[in-house]
N, C-alpha and C positions, 0 to 999 in steps of 0.2 A: 440408516443414514440413508436421507434422500436425494435422489439422483435429480439434474435439471437437464433439458435441454434447451439449445441456443441456435438461433439461425444467424450465421455470418455470411458476409458478402464476401464472395470468392478469393478474392485479393487479400483482404483479411484473413480469410482460413489457410490460404496459401503463406500468408509472413508467419501465421501460430506455427504450422508443419515446421517451417525454416527455424526456426528461435528454437522449438523444443528439440529437433533434429540437432542444432548446434549446441544445447544443452545434455544433450543425450537420455534424452526425458522424452516419455509421448506426450500430444498435445493436451490429453485427459489432466496426467500429473503437472504441468505448465499451467495449466489453467485452475486446476484446486490451488498451485502454491501461490498463485496472484490473486485468489480467490481470499485466503486466508491472509493474506498480508493486509489486504485491502479493508478486511474486517476487523481487525487489529489496528490498525493505524490511527482512528477517528481519535481515541483515548492519547495514543503515544503522541500525535501532532498537539493537541490541546497541552498535554504535558510539558511537552518540549518549549512550547511554545508563553506557557506562564513561568517555565524558568526564566526564560530569555525576558522577558519583560521584569519579573520581578529582580533579575541582575543588575538589568539596566537600568533600572530606578533605584536601586539599594539605597543610596544616597540622599535622594529625593525623599524615600518613605522615611528614612532616620532622623532626617531634619522637620518633617513634617509631624513626626511622632512626639 
């Protein structure tokens, strides 16, 4: 497993610690979960957008076929 080090402004670091405390996890666990979500999102976003466009234009596509 690779490890990364990032620098955050004190205000963001404070907010991260608050959010982690509220979620009952460590700041590292919260960041890991956020990164995992972000890394899987692009595929989901495209799939959801494509499904929306196909459904919205279903009748138009039927008429054009």
